[in-house]
C-alpha positions as CSV (number, residue, x, y, z in Angstrom):
1,X,76.8,-39.9,113.4
2,X,79.6,-39.4,110.7
3,X,77.0,-37.1,107.8
4,X,75.9,-35.2,111.3
5,X,79.3,-34.7,112.7
6,X,81.0,-34.1,109.4
7,X,78.4,-31.6,108.4
8,X,78.5,-29.2,111.4
9,X,82.8,-29.2,110.4
10,X,82.1,-28.3,107.1
11,X,79.1,-25.3,108.7
12,X,81.8,-24.1,111.0
13,X,84.2,-23.5,108.4
14,X,82.1,-21.9,106.4
15,X,80.8,-19.6,108.2
16,X,85.0,-19.1,109.1
17,X,85.2,-18.1,106.3
18,X,82.5,-15.6,106.0
19,X,84.0,-13.9,108.7
20,X,88.1,-14.1,107.9
21,X,86.8,-13.0,104.5
22,X,84.4,-9.7,105.7
23,X,87.4,-8.8,107.8
24,X,88.1,-4.9,107.5
25,X,91.9,-4.9,106.9
26,X,91.7,-1.8,109.1
27,X,90.4,-3.5,112.4
28,X,92.9,-3.5,114.8
29,X,93.2,0.8,114.6
30,X,90.5,2.6,115.5
31,X,90.8,6.9,114.3
32,X,88.5,9.2,116.8
33,X,88.8,12.5,115.7
34,X,86.7,14.6,118.1
35,X,87.8,18.0,117.1
36,X,87.8,18.7,119.8
37,X,91.7,20.2,120.8
38,X,92.6,22.8,123.9
39,X,95.9,24.3,122.6
40,X,98.1,25.7,126.1
41,X,100.8,28.3,126.6
42,X,103.3,28.8,129.1
43,X,105.6,31.1,130.5
44,X,108.6,29.8,132.4
45,X,112.2,30.1,134.0
46,X,114.2,26.9,134.6
47,X,117.4,27.2,136.6
48,X,119.9,25.1,136.0
49,X,122.7,25.9,139.0
50,X,125.8,23.6,138.2
51,X,128.2,25.6,141.0
52,X,127.8,25.9,144.4
53,X,127.0,23.9,147.8
54,X,123.6,22.8,146.2
55,X,123.4,22.3,142.2
56,X,120.4,21.7,141.0
57,X,122.3,19.5,138.1
58,X,124.9,16.7,138.8
59,X,127.1,14.7,136.2
60,X,126.1,11.2,136.2
61,X,128.7,9.9,134.0
62,X,131.2,10.9,131.7
63,X,132.9,8.9,128.2
64,X,137.0,8.4,128.5
65,X,138.1,11.7,126.7
66,X,135.2,13.8,128.2
67,X,137.2,16.6,129.5
68,X,139.1,17.5,126.7
69,X,136.7,17.8,124.6
70,X,135.2,21.3,124.2
71,X,132.0,20.2,123.6
72,X,132.0,17.5,126.9
73,X,130.8,15.2,124.7
74,X,130.0,12.1,126.4
75,X,128.9,13.7,129.2
76,X,125.5,13.5,131.3
77,X,123.6,15.1,133.8
78,X,120.7,14.7,136.5
79,X,118.5,17.3,136.7
80,X,116.3,18.9,139.3
81,X,116.3,22.4,138.6
82,X,113.4,24.8,139.9
83,X,110.6,26.9,137.2
84,X,110.0,30.2,138.1
85,X,107.5,32.5,137.3
86,X,110.0,35.4,136.4
87,X,114.1,34.9,135.7
88,X,114.9,35.6,139.6
89,X,115.6,33.0,141.2
90,X,113.4,34.0,143.8
91,X,110.9,34.2,142.1
92,X,107.3,32.1,142.6
93,X,108.0,28.4,141.8
94,X,105.8,27.0,139.7
95,X,108.2,23.6,139.5
96,X,110.6,21.8,138.2
97,X,112.0,19.8,135.7
98,X,113.6,16.7,136.2
99,X,115.7,14.2,133.9
100,X,118.6,14.4,131.9
101,X,120.5,16.0,129.8
102,X,123.6,15.1,127.6
103,X,126.3,16.3,125.6
104,X,125.4,14.7,122.0
105,X,127.9,17.2,119.4
106,X,131.1,16.4,119.0
107,X,131.7,19.8,116.9
108,X,129.0,21.4,118.7
109,X,127.4,22.3,121.4
110,X,123.7,20.4,121.0
111,X,122.5,18.9,124.3
112,X,119.7,15.7,123.9
113,X,117.3,16.5,126.6
114,X,115.1,13.8,128.4
115,X,112.9,16.1,130.8
116,X,109.8,16.1,132.4
117,X,108.5,19.5,133.4
118,X,106.2,19.5,136.3
119,X,103.7,21.5,137.7
120,X,103.0,22.4,141.4
121,X,100.8,25.4,141.3
122,X,97.5,26.6,139.7
123,X,95.5,24.5,137.6
124,X,98.9,22.5,135.9
125,X,99.5,21.2,140.0
126,X,99.9,17.7,139.4
127,X,100.4,17.9,135.4
128,X,103.2,17.8,133.3
129,X,105.1,17.6,130.3
130,X,108.1,15.7,129.1
131,X,110.1,16.6,126.5
132,X,112.4,14.9,124.5
133,X,114.9,17.2,122.0
134,X,117.5,18.2,120.8
135,X,118.8,21.3,122.5
136,X,121.4,23.7,120.3
137,X,122.7,25.4,123.5
138,X,125.0,28.3,121.8
139,X,122.3,29.0,119.2
140,X,120.3,32.2,121.1
141,X,116.4,30.6,120.3
142,X,116.4,26.7,120.6
143,X,113.1,25.1,119.3
144,X,112.4,21.9,121.1
145,X,109.5,18.6,120.4
146,X,107.0,18.2,123.0
147,X,105.7,14.0,123.0
148,X,103.9,14.0,126.4
149,X,102.8,14.2,129.8
150,X,100.2,13.5,132.2
151,X,97.4,15.2,134.0
152,X,96.3,18.6,132.0
153,X,98.7,17.3,129.6
154,X,97.9,14.0,128.8
155,X,98.5,13.0,125.2
156,X,100.3,16.6,124.8
157,X,102.3,17.8,121.8
158,X,103.8,20.7,120.7
159,X,107.0,22.4,121.0
160,X,109.1,24.8,123.9
161,X,111.3,27.9,122.4
162,X,114.2,28.6,124.2
163,X,116.1,31.3,125.1
164,X,118.9,31.4,127.4
165,X,118.5,34.7,129.6
166,X,121.8,34.5,131.9
167,X,125.0,32.5,131.8
168,X,128.4,32.0,133.8
169,X,131.6,30.4,133.5
170,X,130.5,28.0,136.0
171,X,127.4,26.5,133.9
172,X,125.1,27.7,135.8
173,X,122.3,29.0,133.7
174,X,118.7,30.4,133.9
175,X,116.9,29.6,130.5
176,X,113.5,31.5,129.2
177,X,110.9,28.6,127.6
178,X,107.8,29.4,126.0
179,X,105.8,26.2,125.5
180,X,102.7,25.3,123.3
181,X,101.1,22.5,124.1
182,X,97.9,20.6,121.8
183,X,96.5,18.5,124.0
184,X,92.3,17.2,124.1
185,X,89.7,18.0,125.6
């Protein structure tokens, strides 16, 4: 009986050794190239309103000394901004930008943007893409990274080009966005 048990253990150890040696070192990852990418381009306007009785962007935090900084370094804004098809605030509403941005530049107006652009119209209704990027807000044209999404924008990657259409002394701004989003079928 003892010899049978020893033989069984020896056979099991041999099998486990064979399995371990034959294991692919890349077994933890899988890559499937379907070759079926979809490229979507969107053009819309972002309305960021800081003034008035019903602002769409409000300051939720600030560091000590923020008010003494020309760039408002350390200020953090929470937003729920309308997205429209044209620059006129009364043009057709196609979604909302929700998230936050903060002043991340001590010497320039560099905003770190963490925003979900959710759509409420057409085939993109219920879909969103996420932007996480630095926005050098004083540059005439800015490029920012799209890092994910939901719905038709699931597994999104891409970029958004932003251009300020108008801005006033109160901080209200209308920004045109051209987004190029790559997803899979």
